[in-house]
KEZA-881419 format. One line per field, with one value per residue (C-alpha): residue number from 0; residue in three letters; x, y, z. Coordinates in pm, 1 decimal, always signed. Example, Ala and Ser with C-alpha at 12.3 -4.5 7.8 and 13.67 -1.06 7.14 Angstrom:
REM residues 2
i <- c(0; 1)
aa <- c(ALA; SER)
xx <- c(+1230.0; +1367.0)
yy <- c(-450.0; -106.0)
zz <- c(+780.0; +714.0)
END
This chain:
REM residues 237
i <- c(0; 1; 2; 3; 4; 5; 6; 7; 8; 9; 10; 11; 12; 13; 14; 15; 16; 17; 18; 19; 20; 21; 22; 23; 24; 25; 26; 27; 28; 29; 30; 31; 32; 33; 34; 35; 36; 37; 38; 39; 40; 41; 42; 43; 44; 45; 46; 47; 48; 49; 50; 51; 52; 53; 54; 55; 56; 57; 58; 59; 60; 61; 62; 63; 64; 65; 66; 67; 68; 69; 70; 71; 72; 73; 74; 75; 76; 77; 78; 79; 80; 81; 82; 83; 84; 85; 86; 87; 88; 89; 90; 91; 92; 93; 94; 95; 96; 97; 98; 99; 100; 101; 102; 103; 104; 105; 106; 107; 108; 109; 110; 111; 112; 113; 114; 115; 116; 117; 118; 119; 120; 121; 122; 123; 124; 125; 126; 127; 128; 129; 130; 131; 132; 133; 134; 135; 136; 137; 138; 139; 140; 141; 142; 143; 144; 145; 146; 147; 148; 149; 150; 151; 152; 153; 154; 155; 156; 157; 158; 159; 160; 161; 162; 163; 164; 165; 166; 167; 168; 169; 170; 171; 172; 173; 174; 175; 176; 177; 178; 179; 180; 181; 182; 183; 184; 185; 186; 187; 188; 189; 190; 191; 192; 193; 194; 195; 196; 197; 198; 199; 200; 201; 202; 203; 204; 205; 206; 207; 208; 209; 210; 211; 212; 213; 214; 215; 216; 217; 218; 219; 220; 221; 222; 223; 224; 225; 226; 227; 228; 229; 230; 231; 232; 233; 234; 235; 236)
aa <- c(MET; GLU; PRO; VAL; ARG; THR; HIS; ARG; ALA; ARG; THR; VAL; VAL; GLU; ALA; ALA; ARG; LEU; HIS; ARG; ALA; ARG; GLU; ARG; LYS; ALA; ARG; ARG; LEU; THR; LEU; LEU; GLU; GLY; PRO; GLU; LEU; LEU; ARG; ASP; VAL; ALA; ALA; THR; GLY; ALA; ASN; VAL; LEU; GLU; VAL; PHE; GLY; GLU; GLY; GLY; THR; PRO; VAL; ASP; GLU; ARG; ALA; LEU; GLN; ARG; LEU; ALA; GLY; THR; LYS; THR; PRO; ARG; GLY; PRO; VAL; ALA; VAL; VAL; GLN; ILE; PRO; VAL; GLU; ARG; LEU; ASP; ARG; SER; ARG; ASN; LEU; LEU; VAL; ALA; VAL; GLY; VAL; SER; ASP; PRO; GLY; ASN; VAL; GLY; ALA; LEU; VAL; ARG; THR; ALA; ALA; ALA; PHE; GLY; TRP; GLY; PHE; ALA; TYR; THR; PRO; GLY; SER; ALA; ASP; PRO; TRP; SER; PRO; LYS; SER; ILE; ARG; ALA; GLY; ALA; GLY; GLY; GLN; PHE; GLN; THR; PRO; VAL; ALA; ALA; ILE; ASP; ALA; ILE; ASP; VAL; LEU; GLY; GLU; TRP; THR; THR; VAL; ALA; THR; LEU; PRO; ARG; GLY; GLY; LYS; ASP; PRO; SER; LYS; VAL; THR; GLU; ARG; PRO; VAL; ALA; VAL; LEU; ILE; GLY; GLU; GLU; ALA; HIS; GLY; LEU; ASP; ASP; ALA; THR; LEU; SER; ALA; ALA; ALA; HIS; LEU; VAL; THR; ILE; PRO; THR; PRO; GLY; VAL; THR; ASP; SER; LEU; ASN; ALA; SER; VAL; ALA; ALA; GLY; ILE; ALA; VAL; TYR; THR; LEU; SER; ARG; GLY; SER; GLY; GLU; THR; GLY; ALA; GLY; VAL)
xx <- c(-1641.0; -1352.5; -1014.2; -787.9; -496.7; -149.1; +148.3; +266.9; -57.4; -16.5; -276.6; -110.2; +238.6; +120.1; -55.5; +238.6; +463.9; +275.8; +495.7; +756.9; +737.2; +815.5; +529.9; +284.2; +396.6; +382.3; +46.2; -117.0; -227.1; -158.5; -248.4; -439.6; -497.1; -769.5; -1149.4; -1190.4; -940.4; -1098.4; -1446.1; -1340.1; -1151.5; -1433.6; -1675.0; -1481.9; -1569.6; -1218.2; -1185.7; -1126.4; -1011.7; -967.3; -1001.2; -801.0; -924.8; -1245.1; -1532.8; -1308.5; -1075.1; -985.7; -613.4; -407.6; -205.3; +123.3; -46.1; -207.9; +129.0; +290.7; +17.0; +15.8; +392.8; +369.1; +441.7; +93.3; -133.7; -487.0; -703.4; -850.8; -590.1; -723.4; -579.1; -696.2; -649.2; -445.4; -647.3; -522.2; -290.3; -375.4; -320.3; -645.6; -580.9; -891.0; -743.4; -464.6; -180.5; +42.4; +372.6; +621.1; +966.5; +1197.7; +1016.4; +1155.7; +968.9; +647.2; +481.3; +544.2; +420.1; +103.9; +49.7; +85.8; -170.9; -407.4; -372.6; -431.7; -742.9; -879.8; -868.3; -976.5; -629.9; -456.5; -127.5; +184.9; +523.9; +862.6; +1136.9; +1303.2; +976.1; +836.9; +563.8; +228.0; +71.1; +280.1; +82.2; +262.0; +183.2; -180.1; -206.6; -50.8; -276.2; -590.6; -676.0; -661.7; -491.8; -834.1; -1010.5; -808.5; -616.4; -256.8; +12.3; +383.2; +565.1; +917.2; +998.2; +826.1; +862.2; +548.3; +347.7; +322.5; -51.4; +1.6; +172.8; +450.7; +501.1; +816.8; +830.4; +1148.9; +1227.4; +1321.0; +1353.0; +1029.8; +716.3; +397.4; +192.7; -114.2; +50.9; +22.5; -292.8; -261.0; -459.8; -428.5; -113.8; +123.5; +284.1; +624.4; +735.7; +1089.4; +1265.6; +1239.7; +1614.3; +1736.1; +1432.4; +1406.8; +1714.7; +1844.2; +1721.9; +1365.5; +1375.3; +1505.6; +1232.8; +944.1; +725.8; +704.1; +912.8; +710.9; +789.5; +537.9; +564.9; +670.5; +711.7; +807.2; +1152.8; +1133.7; +1298.5; +1140.3; +842.2; +833.3; +727.6; +371.2; +292.7; +437.7; +235.6; -84.4; -44.8; +47.3; -243.8; -487.5; -362.0; -385.2; -725.7; -852.7; -731.8; -932.3; -1242.1; -1201.9; -1214.8; -1541.6; -1707.1; -1508.8; -1171.6)
yy <- c(-579.9; -388.7; -509.5; -709.0; -502.8; -655.2; -593.4; -325.3; -129.1; +230.4; +201.8; -112.9; +40.6; +357.3; +159.7; -79.2; +218.3; +257.0; -18.8; +257.4; +469.5; +793.6; +732.8; +669.7; +982.8; +1201.5; +1073.9; +993.1; +659.5; +297.9; -56.2; -327.4; -686.7; -940.1; -935.6; -931.9; -649.6; -446.7; -502.5; -398.9; -90.4; +17.0; -13.7; +260.2; +505.6; +501.9; +641.9; +339.9; +482.1; +169.4; -205.7; -451.1; -806.3; -948.7; -711.2; -437.3; -368.5; -703.4; -790.3; -1090.9; -1300.5; -1114.6; -780.1; -900.8; -1030.6; -694.8; -508.6; -736.6; -758.9; -1124.9; -1455.9; -1593.3; -1287.8; -1299.2; -1049.3; -805.5; -532.3; -183.0; +166.9; +353.2; +709.8; +745.7; +934.3; +1262.1; +1180.8; +1329.4; +1295.3; +1247.5; +1401.5; +1244.3; +892.8; +693.9; +646.4; +359.8; +486.3; +296.9; +440.8; +334.4; +4.6; -81.6; -402.6; -329.0; -642.7; -530.1; -180.0; -324.5; -544.6; -240.0; -48.8; -344.2; -346.7; +28.0; +4.2; -291.8; -99.7; +238.6; +392.3; +622.0; +528.9; +736.6; +656.1; +827.3; +857.8; +521.9; +333.8; +143.7; +315.6; +207.1; +273.8; +17.1; -277.2; -517.5; -303.4; -273.2; -650.8; -704.5; -435.6; -588.0; -239.9; -85.6; +215.1; +316.0; +254.5; +466.9; +796.8; +756.7; +1023.6; +1065.3; +1254.8; +1396.4; +1302.4; +1200.0; +1548.4; +1645.3; +1415.4; +1660.1; +1603.5; +1231.9; +1052.8; +863.9; +498.5; +327.6; -50.0; -245.3; -615.7; -595.4; -352.7; -158.8; -165.7; -352.8; -145.1; -188.8; +53.2; +341.9; +536.5; +858.5; +905.9; +959.9; +756.6; +717.0; +371.8; +372.3; +55.5; +21.4; -191.3; -559.8; -626.2; -351.4; -176.8; +191.3; +412.5; +563.5; +914.1; +789.7; +588.3; +890.1; +1115.7; +878.0; +937.6; +565.0; +258.3; -64.0; -431.2; -707.0; -962.3; -1298.5; -1575.3; -1830.5; -1910.2; -1674.1; -1347.8; -1118.2; -1073.2; -953.1; -595.8; -659.9; -904.1; -670.4; -383.1; -586.9; -682.9; -329.9; -174.7; -431.3; -378.1; -1.2; -13.6; -250.2; -20.2; +267.1; +59.0; +81.1; -287.8; -439.9; -727.5; -869.5; -740.1)
zz <- c(-3415.5; -3259.8; -3391.1; -3160.3; -3028.8; -3053.6; -2823.4; -3068.7; -3080.0; -2964.5; -2688.7; -2554.1; -2564.1; -2387.1; -2116.5; -2065.7; -1993.0; -1665.3; -1524.0; -1496.7; -1181.9; -1365.6; -1611.0; -1327.1; -1149.6; -1460.4; -1584.0; -1247.2; -1389.5; -1297.5; -1399.8; -1220.5; -1321.6; -1261.0; -1249.7; -871.3; -822.6; -1102.9; -957.6; -606.0; -723.6; -955.9; -662.5; -479.7; -756.9; -902.4; -1253.5; -1478.0; -1811.0; -2021.1; -1982.3; -2194.6; -2222.7; -2074.3; -2133.0; -2270.3; -2563.0; -2728.0; -2706.7; -2807.1; -2561.8; -2616.9; -2561.8; -2240.2; -2121.0; -2192.9; -2008.9; -1706.2; -1679.9; -1572.9; -1746.9; -1688.7; -1705.0; -1580.6; -1761.8; -1773.4; -1724.9; -1658.6; -1672.5; -1362.5; -1245.4; -926.9; -662.9; -521.4; -231.9; +106.5; +479.6; +670.1; +1008.7; +1157.6; +1125.6; +1278.8; +1031.8; +921.3; +782.1; +563.9; +637.2; +357.6; +295.6; -46.7; -131.3; -325.2; -188.5; +169.2; +92.8; -59.4; +246.5; +472.8; +268.8; +292.4; +672.0; +696.0; +478.8; +675.1; +1001.8; +864.9; +906.4; +660.4; +493.3; +432.9; +284.1; +296.3; +32.6; -23.4; +3.2; -293.6; -491.0; -343.4; -684.0; -871.7; -1011.8; -775.1; -470.3; -574.1; -612.2; -269.2; -123.9; -275.7; -401.9; -54.3; -211.8; -345.4; -14.2; +227.6; +209.3; +87.8; +96.3; +32.5; +307.7; +301.1; +661.0; +982.7; +1127.3; +932.2; +1160.9; +1449.3; +1488.5; +1553.4; +1840.0; +1662.9; +1753.2; +1624.5; +1596.7; +1671.6; +1713.9; +2081.8; +2368.9; +2321.9; +2531.5; +2453.2; +2202.5; +2424.1; +2668.3; +2422.2; +2508.4; +2308.2; +1987.0; +1698.6; +1645.1; +1351.6; +1353.6; +1184.0; +1003.8; +869.3; +611.9; +694.8; +683.1; +914.9; +1064.5; +1145.3; +1154.9; +1478.6; +1394.4; +1343.4; +1665.3; +1858.2; +1719.5; +1798.0; +2102.9; +2179.7; +2097.1; +2085.5; +2039.3; +1968.1; +2253.1; +2101.1; +2361.1; +2093.6; +1958.5; +1659.1; +1760.3; +1501.0; +1269.9; +912.6; +849.5; +737.8; +1020.6; +1284.3; +1138.7; +1141.8; +1506.5; +1613.6; +1424.3; +1562.6; +1919.4; +1896.1; +1725.2; +1991.7; +2264.9; +2119.1; +2047.8; +1668.7; +1579.4; +1469.1; +1292.2; +1006.0; +1128.7)
END
């Protein structure tokens, strides 16, 4: 029987280092936790290099906690290769512009994957390959093209659509395709330079008393509206 790995075992220590962004970037590896997430990511053909816990390398509770990075870990925890990042120019694109919260970034990826859009992120955005982002994205990072971009001026093949809390037009009025929907930081939105460079400024109509939506909800509505306008929505969406 294979020996149980402790939190000090070399393989556990090396894997746990993937909670650091620089380690993920250098090694092109990340971590994911939980049986459903592992099953869904493995089904995409992702390269799962090692599994700790259920059905994989035996580990004790402290090791599993170190690998998961949470107080109440739910095994297994897997080391997975990060796919090659790319922009798919045949798809609409959802773009995180300086979105620093990994949970919000993960939610944006999940929306993009659900509608068959690509996902891009600019400097200042949280790493979509962090374990927290992957959890929030339900593994969507492995289901749709993801790419880092230096600035939105590389999106010349897309019609850029900037979202703002008020003052923009209804997104259903945008007819050009493909589009790149730009989502900013929840607290302060998109900067003036990004708004000035965008082809369209859109605002989600909200007749209720709440005057704004959070980033992931606004993105979901905008992506749905634009997908519906181009006939891209279907069963299960």
